[in-house]
C-alpha positions as CSV (number, residue, x, y, z in Angstrom):
1,X,97.6,112.4,166.1
2,X,94.6,113.7,164.0
3,X,94.4,112.9,160.4
4,X,94.7,115.6,157.8
5,X,91.9,116.4,155.4
6,X,92.1,114.2,152.4
7,X,91.6,117.0,150.0
8,X,94.4,118.9,151.6
9,X,96.6,115.8,151.4
10,X,96.1,115.6,147.6
11,X,96.3,119.4,147.2
12,X,92.9,119.7,145.6
13,X,89.6,121.5,146.4
14,X,86.6,119.9,147.9
15,X,84.5,120.3,144.7
16,X,87.3,118.5,142.6
17,X,86.2,116.2,139.7
18,X,87.2,112.6,139.4
19,X,89.8,113.6,136.8
20,X,91.2,116.4,139.1
21,X,91.3,113.9,142.0
22,X,93.3,111.5,140.0
23,X,95.7,114.2,138.7
24,X,96.2,115.4,142.3
25,X,97.1,111.9,143.5
26,X,99.3,111.3,140.5
27,X,101.3,114.5,141.3
28,X,101.6,113.6,145.0
29,X,102.5,110.0,144.3
30,X,105.4,111.1,141.9
31,X,106.5,113.7,144.4
32,X,106.5,111.5,147.5
33,X,107.4,108.1,146.0
34,X,110.1,106.5,148.3
35,X,112.4,105.8,145.3
36,X,112.6,109.5,144.7
37,X,113.1,110.4,148.4
38,X,115.8,108.3,149.7
39,X,116.9,111.1,152.0
40,X,113.5,112.0,153.4
41,X,112.4,109.6,156.2
42,X,108.9,111.1,156.2
43,X,108.3,110.4,152.5
44,X,107.1,106.8,152.9
45,X,104.4,107.8,155.5
46,X,103.3,110.8,153.4
47,X,103.1,108.5,150.4
48,X,100.9,106.0,152.3
49,X,98.7,109.0,153.4
50,X,98.2,110.0,149.8
51,X,97.3,106.5,148.9
52,X,94.7,106.4,151.7
53,X,93.2,109.7,150.6
54,X,93.0,108.8,147.0
55,X,91.5,105.3,147.7
56,X,88.6,107.1,149.5
57,X,88.0,110.0,147.2
58,X,88.2,108.0,143.9
59,X,85.2,105.9,145.1
60,X,81.9,107.9,144.7
61,X,80.3,106.1,147.7
62,X,83.3,106.5,150.0
63,X,83.7,110.1,148.9
64,X,80.1,110.9,149.7
65,X,80.5,109.4,153.1
66,X,83.7,111.3,153.8
67,X,82.2,114.6,152.5
68,X,79.3,114.1,155.0
69,X,81.0,112.6,158.0
70,X,84.7,113.2,157.6
71,X,87.2,110.7,159.0
72,X,84.5,109.4,161.4
73,X,82.9,107.6,158.5
74,X,85.8,105.1,158.4
75,X,87.1,104.8,162.0
76,X,84.2,102.7,163.3
77,X,82.5,105.5,165.1
78,X,79.5,105.5,162.7
79,X,78.5,102.0,163.6
80,X,78.3,100.8,160.1
81,X,76.1,103.7,159.0
82,X,74.8,103.3,155.5
83,X,77.2,104.8,153.1
84,X,79.8,105.0,155.7
85,X,81.9,102.5,154.0
86,X,81.9,99.7,156.6
87,X,84.7,97.3,156.1
88,X,87.1,99.9,154.7
89,X,90.6,99.2,155.9
90,X,92.0,102.4,157.5
91,X,95.6,103.2,158.2
92,X,97.7,102.9,155.1
93,X,94.7,102.7,152.8
94,X,94.2,100.1,149.9
95,X,97.6,100.6,148.3
96,X,97.1,98.1,145.5
97,X,93.9,99.6,144.4
98,X,95.0,103.3,144.6
99,X,98.5,102.8,143.2
100,X,97.4,100.6,140.2
101,X,95.3,103.5,138.8
102,X,98.4,105.6,138.1
103,X,101.0,102.7,137.8
104,X,101.5,103.4,134.1
105,X,101.9,107.2,134.6
106,X,104.4,106.8,137.4
107,X,106.6,104.2,135.8
108,X,106.3,106.0,132.5
109,X,108.2,108.8,134.1
110,X,110.5,106.5,136.2
111,X,111.6,104.2,133.4
112,X,110.8,106.1,130.1
113,X,107.6,104.2,129.5
114,X,104.5,105.7,128.1
115,X,102.0,107.5,130.1
116,X,99.0,109.3,128.8
117,X,96.4,109.5,131.5
118,X,93.8,107.8,129.3
119,X,94.6,109.8,126.1
120,X,94.3,107.7,122.9
121,X,97.6,106.4,121.6
122,X,98.3,106.8,117.9
123,X,99.5,103.7,116.1
124,X,102.4,104.1,113.7
125,X,102.0,102.5,110.3
126,X,104.2,99.5,109.3
127,X,107.4,99.9,107.4
128,X,107.4,98.4,103.9
129,X,110.2,96.7,101.9
130,X,110.6,96.8,98.1
131,X,113.2,94.7,96.2
132,X,114.5,96.7,93.1
133,X,116.6,95.1,90.5
134,X,119.0,97.2,88.3
135,X,121.7,96.5,85.8
136,X,125.4,97.0,86.4
137,X,125.5,99.9,84.0
138,X,122.8,101.6,86.1
139,X,124.7,101.0,89.3
140,X,127.7,102.6,87.5
141,X,126.0,105.8,86.4
142,X,123.2,106.0,89.0
143,X,119.6,106.4,87.8
144,X,116.1,107.5,88.5
145,X,113.5,104.8,88.7
146,X,109.8,104.9,89.1
147,X,108.2,102.2,91.2
148,X,104.6,101.2,92.1
149,X,104.1,100.1,95.7
150,X,100.9,98.6,97.1
151,X,100.4,100.2,100.6
152,X,97.8,101.6,103.0
153,X,97.2,105.3,102.8
154,X,95.0,107.6,105.0
155,X,91.4,107.4,104.0
156,X,90.3,110.6,102.1
157,X,86.7,110.2,103.1
158,X,87.3,110.6,106.8
159,X,90.7,112.2,106.8
160,X,92.1,109.2,108.5
161,X,89.9,109.4,111.6
162,X,87.9,106.4,110.8
163,X,84.6,108.3,111.8
164,X,81.9,109.1,109.3
165,X,80.8,112.7,108.5
166,X,83.4,114.5,110.7
167,X,82.2,112.8,113.9
168,X,84.7,112.3,116.6
169,X,85.6,109.0,118.3
170,X,84.3,108.6,121.9
171,X,86.0,107.4,125.0
172,X,85.7,103.7,125.4
173,X,83.2,103.0,128.2
174,X,84.8,99.7,129.2
175,X,88.3,101.1,129.9
176,X,87.5,104.8,130.3
177,X,90.1,105.6,127.6
178,X,93.0,103.7,129.2
179,X,93.1,101.0,126.5
180,X,93.3,98.3,129.1
181,X,91.3,96.8,131.9
182,X,92.4,95.5,135.3
183,X,91.2,92.9,137.6
184,X,92.2,92.8,141.3
185,X,93.5,89.6,142.7
186,X,94.5,90.1,146.3
187,X,97.4,92.5,146.4
188,X,98.1,92.1,142.7
189,X,96.4,93.6,139.7
190,X,96.1,91.7,136.4
191,X,96.1,93.9,133.4
192,X,95.0,93.1,129.8
193,X,94.1,94.9,126.6
194,X,90.6,96.2,126.5
195,X,88.4,93.8,124.4
196,X,86.1,96.6,123.4
197,X,88.5,99.1,121.8
198,X,91.5,96.7,121.3
199,X,93.7,99.0,123.3
200,X,92.9,102.3,121.4
201,X,91.1,103.9,124.3
202,X,88.4,105.1,121.9
203,X,85.6,103.6,119.9
204,X,83.9,104.8,116.8
205,X,80.2,104.8,117.0
206,X,79.6,105.9,113.4
207,X,82.5,104.3,111.4
208,X,83.4,105.6,107.9
209,X,81.7,103.7,105.1
210,X,84.8,103.7,103.0
211,X,87.5,102.4,105.4
212,X,85.1,100.8,107.9
213,X,86.6,102.7,110.8
214,X,90.3,101.8,110.1
215,X,91.2,105.3,108.9
216,X,93.1,103.9,105.9
217,X,92.6,102.2,102.6
218,X,94.6,100.0,100.3
219,X,96.1,101.8,97.4
220,X,99.0,101.5,94.9
221,X,101.4,104.5,95.0
222,X,103.8,105.6,92.2
223,X,107.1,106.8,93.6
224,X,110.3,108.1,92.1
225,X,113.5,106.7,93.5
226,X,116.9,108.3,93.1
227,X,119.6,105.5,92.9
228,X,123.1,106.9,93.5
229,X,126.1,105.8,91.6
230,X,128.1,102.9,93.1
231,X,125.2,101.0,94.7
232,X,125.7,97.2,95.3
233,X,123.5,94.3,95.9
234,X,122.1,94.8,99.5
235,X,122.3,98.6,99.5
236,X,119.2,99.9,101.3
237,X,117.5,103.2,100.4
238,X,115.1,104.7,102.9
239,X,112.1,106.8,101.9
240,X,110.8,108.3,105.1
241,X,107.0,108.5,105.4
242,X,106.3,106.3,102.4
243,X,105.3,103.2,104.3
244,X,101.8,102.3,105.5
245,X,99.6,105.0,107.0
246,X,99.0,104.7,110.8
247,X,95.7,103.5,112.2
248,X,93.2,106.4,112.8
249,X,95.6,109.2,112.0
250,X,98.7,107.7,113.4
251,X,102.2,108.5,111.9
252,X,103.1,106.9,108.6
253,X,105.9,104.2,108.4
254,X,108.9,104.2,106.1
255,X,109.7,102.4,102.8
256,X,113.0,100.6,102.5
257,X,114.2,99.8,99.0
258,X,116.7,97.0,98.8
259,X,118.9,97.0,95.7
260,X,119.8,93.9,93.7
261,X,122.4,94.4,90.9
262,X,122.0,91.8,88.1
263,X,125.0,89.7,86.9
264,X,126.8,91.1,83.8
265,X,127.8,89.0,80.8
266,X,131.4,90.5,80.6
267,X,132.2,92.1,84.0
268,X,132.5,90.6,87.5
269,X,132.5,93.0,90.5
270,X,134.2,93.0,93.8
271,X,133.4,96.3,95.5
272,X,134.7,99.1,93.3
273,X,136.9,96.7,91.3
274,X,135.8,95.2,88.0
275,X,137.2,92.0,86.4
276,X,137.2,91.2,82.7
277,X,138.6,88.3,80.7
278,X,140.1,89.3,77.4
279,X,140.9,86.7,74.6
280,X,144.1,87.3,72.7
281,X,145.6,85.4,69.8
282,X,148.5,83.2,70.1
283,X,150.6,85.4,67.9
284,X,149.7,88.6,69.9
285,X,150.6,86.7,73.1
286,X,153.9,85.6,71.7
287,X,155.0,88.7,69.7
288,X,153.1,91.4,71.7
289,X,150.5,93.7,70.3
290,X,147.5,95.9,71.0
291,X,144.0,94.8,72.0
292,X,140.9,96.8,72.6
293,X,138.9,96.0,75.7
294,X,135.3,97.1,76.5
295,X,134.7,99.3,79.6
296,X,131.6,99.6,81.8
297,X,130.9,103.2,80.6
298,X,130.3,101.8,77.1
299,X,133.7,102.9,75.7
300,X,136.8,100.9,74.8
301,X,140.4,101.1,76.0
302,X,143.5,100.1,74.0
303,X,145.9,97.8,76.0
304,X,149.4,96.9,75.1
305,X,150.1,93.1,75.4
306,X,153.7,92.4,76.3
307,X,155.4,89.7,74.2
308,X,155.5,86.3,75.7
309,X,152.3,86.8,77.7
310,X,150.7,83.7,79.2
311,X,147.1,82.9,79.9
312,X,146.0,84.2,83.3
313,X,148.2,87.3,83.2
314,X,146.5,90.2,84.8
315,X,146.8,93.9,83.8
316,X,145.3,96.9,85.6
317,X,143.4,99.8,84.1
318,X,143.3,102.6,86.6
319,X,140.0,104.4,87.1
320,X,138.0,102.1,84.9
321,X,136.1,100.3,87.7
322,X,133.0,101.3,89.7
323,X,132.5,104.6,91.6
324,X,132.7,104.3,95.3
325,X,129.2,104.8,96.8
326,X,130.3,107.3,99.5
327,X,132.7,109.5,97.7
328,X,135.9,107.3,97.7
329,X,136.8,107.9,94.1
330,X,136.8,105.5,91.2
331,X,137.9,101.8,91.3
332,X,140.1,100.0,88.8
333,X,139.4,97.3,86.2
334,X,141.6,94.2,86.0
335,X,141.8,92.4,82.7
336,X,142.9,88.7,82.6
337,X,144.5,87.5,79.3
338,X,143.2,84.3,77.8
339,X,145.5,83.0,75.0
340,X,143.4,81.3,72.3
341,X,144.7,78.2,70.4
342,X,143.9,78.5,66.6
343,X,141.4,76.0,65.1
344,X,140.5,75.0,61.6
345,X,143.9,75.6,60.2
346,X,144.6,75.7,56.6
347,X,147.3,73.5,55.0
348,X,149.7,76.4,54.8
349,X,149.1,77.3,58.5
350,X,149.8,73.8,59.6
351,X,153.0,73.8,57.5
352,X,154.1,77.0,59.2
353,X,153.4,75.6,62.6
354,X,155.3,72.5,61.8
355,X,158.3,74.6,60.7
356,X,157.9,76.5,64.0
357,X,157.9,73.4,65.9
358,X,161.1,72.2,64.2
359,X,162.8,75.5,64.7
360,X,161.8,75.3,68.4
361,X,163.2,71.8,68.8
362,X,166.5,72.8,67.2
363,X,166.8,75.9,69.4
364,X,165.9,73.9,72.5
365,X,167.5,70.5,72.9
366,X,165.4,69.7,76.0
367,X,162.3,70.3,73.9
368,X,163.7,68.1,71.1
369,X,164.3,65.2,73.5
370,X,160.8,65.6,74.9
371,X,159.2,65.3,71.5
372,X,161.4,62.3,70.6
373,X,160.4,60.6,73.8
374,X,156.7,61.2,73.1
375,X,157.1,59.9,69.5
376,X,158.8,56.8,70.8
377,X,156.0,56.2,73.2
378,X,153.3,56.4,70.6
379,X,155.3,54.1,68.2
380,X,155.6,51.5,70.9
381,X,151.8,51.7,71.5
382,X,151.1,51.1,67.8
383,X,153.5,48.1,67.7
């Protein structure tokens, strides 16, 4: 069976350029790949035919021999004619050599990877982190903060291209714009980042004198940050596009602001709930009374203390806590009573407390016996 014309196999004209030959093969390889043609028994042989055609036409010497002698240049009939490509393996073609040239393109489509056909790849800038400390009052009301962030911005001298005077980057001669180089080791191909362009696919012959070809410079930016009411320590605020500029015109990264709420001298926080310890006198705790307590909004609330209240008793003030960050209303404030024991008593105050103690002992026989036992213990110790 006679072989088909290689140009016909790849669907290209005889005067096709190297780039057109590669595109033609890429299209055919994707169309005929066996993984995409499980129901077509002829796909594998056609795929190998396309590999064979591309392996010849991509090589200038083999292409010249084929253009002059046709298939006879490679079937041994030329007797090793100069330029005839003696030693070329016919049949299925050099699959490893041909297929490796479009490996990234094919598997970029099959598995969602990146293709590009040698086009330069933009490098996205790094994301940045900024730790911002605020007070509990600022977390309660929300606030507007101005911060200064050291970052990398696009170079104004070269508009981020990295090239001086409006000149354009040129295709890297080492990797032909692919950003990587390959070395053939038998059937396998070893691939590594191009050492000349560091994977960019392009080089700058005339780098910008300001950024030295990087396309960006270090600068401190002043930014306004809106802090919503209800934020807590660990809350993250994202400012899109305020991170580092990308290399040579690549997209800018983001800035992430992490909130840290300072501890408060009066209030402790648990989500939207606030806790506050309130000192009350022994008299108010015993007889009941009113006490004013501070609130996080800067005001004061009057609270009624029930008579006979003990230390540790908690009372709830509805709606006096922190606002919920995502629209869940207002939290409560819990106050905890701390009954204070009076100190530095006057003689009259001591006299009154002694009378109170006697009255208490008379009204409560158990208490009287307790104090009698304590007095007997101390008398025995003195003896």
